N, C-alpha and C positions, 0 to 999 in steps of 0.2 A: 397639936398647937404646929405653925411651923413659923418661925422669924426669918427675917432678914436684915440685911444692918447695913447702911450707908454712912462713907465720912465724906464724901468730892458733893457737894453741890453748885451748884453750874448758874447759869445763868437764869434774870427772874424776866419774862416775858408775861409782857400786861396786852392784852390787846381789846380793844374800845370797837363794838361792834353797834353802828348804828340802823334805822327805822328800814324793817324788810331783811334784816341778814338773817340768818339763818344759821343757830348757834351751836351745835354742836359737828357741824359741816366746816361754821367757819375756825373754829378750835383744832377740827384734825387740818386744815389747809395751813394754817403760820404753824402748826407742829409739823409739817414736812418741811416748809419749807427754810424752816430757822433750825432744819437737823435733830431734832429733840428725840430722842425716845423711849426716855423713861421722867418722871415729873408728877407736882402733889400739888394738887389745887388748895389754890391758897387765897385763894378769895372771889364772889360771884356775886354781883348783888345785877337786878336791873327790870325793866319789862319786858314781858311778851305778851301777843296777839294771838296765839297759836303757840299751843302746848302739848306736845307727843313723847308721852310715855308709859311705859307698862310699871303693875302691879303687880306679885303674886297670886292666887285665888286659892291655896290650898295648901296644906303642910304635906301632904304627900310624896314620897321619894322620889317623882319625874313629877317636876316644873311644871303648874298647868299658870301662864299670864292671861290678865288682859292686858288688850294693846286698847289705849286710849287716843285720842286725836281731840284735844276742845278749842273754839275760838270765842275769845274773851278777854276782856283785858284780865293779865295776871302783874301781878310782881312779885319780883323773885328774890325769895326772901333767904334761899339759903341754895347752895352747891356746893358739894363734896366728890372726892375722889381719889384717883390713879391715871394716870400715863403709865403703860406696860407695853414694852416694846412696839412703840409708834400706835395705839389703839386707849383714845380713852373709854374711861368706864368711869362716871358718875349719876350721882344722884342727886336730889331737886328736893324742895318745896317750896308751894310756891301757894298768893293766895287773890283771890277772885273778891268781885263786891261782893258787901256781903258773911264779909269772915270765908268764905267757900274757901276750903285747903286742896292741896292736890302732892301728893309725895312720890315719888317711884322712878325708876329707873328715868334715863335722858333719853332718848331715842331721838333719829333721824328726825325734821320738821316744823324743829322749834324755830319761832318768828318773829325777834325783837321787835319792842311795839314804838318805844322811845330811843333805847340806848342799850347797852348791856355794859358791863366794867367786869375781865376775868383778868387772874395775875396766876401764873402758875411757875414754880420754881423747877429745876431741871435738876434730876437727880445723875451723878455721875457714873456713879460703881455698884450699880444695881444692873445687871444683865437676866430681870425680869421675865417670862411671856405669864399666859394663862393657860391652863393645860382644860381640858375635858375631861369629866372625872366617868362614873360608868351612868348616873343618873343624870348627867348630861346637861351638870351644871358645870360651870368656870373655878380652874381655883388656881393659884397664883405658882409660879413653881419660877427653877432653875433657869435661865434657856439652855 
């Protein structure tokens, strides 16, 4: 186990996305525009018309991922994660009509249906990045 401590919190950025905007790509652009390198995702709610994510498919040492793109109405029930070195890593839980649920790692291409509200809190004194281990899995490390 490795842990990292932060003491200096900065700005809180609230992002509103409208119909047809791309979720992950818009968040990335807002982070770049504001010069935010490290942040904690505080909240994200809204609706999607296109879901793009991946999930793991087995427990082998080398991960096998299944990439999904599903076009139907979704409620984004929860999204959580971190931004390290300017790169968002988020997971989400969405529900579709009939209480069908989808959970996994957010990929580019998610499209907003009506609206999306996202809040991120900047962490100023955390100089972290992700590195890849021998199994191809990213882990958090000091920059």
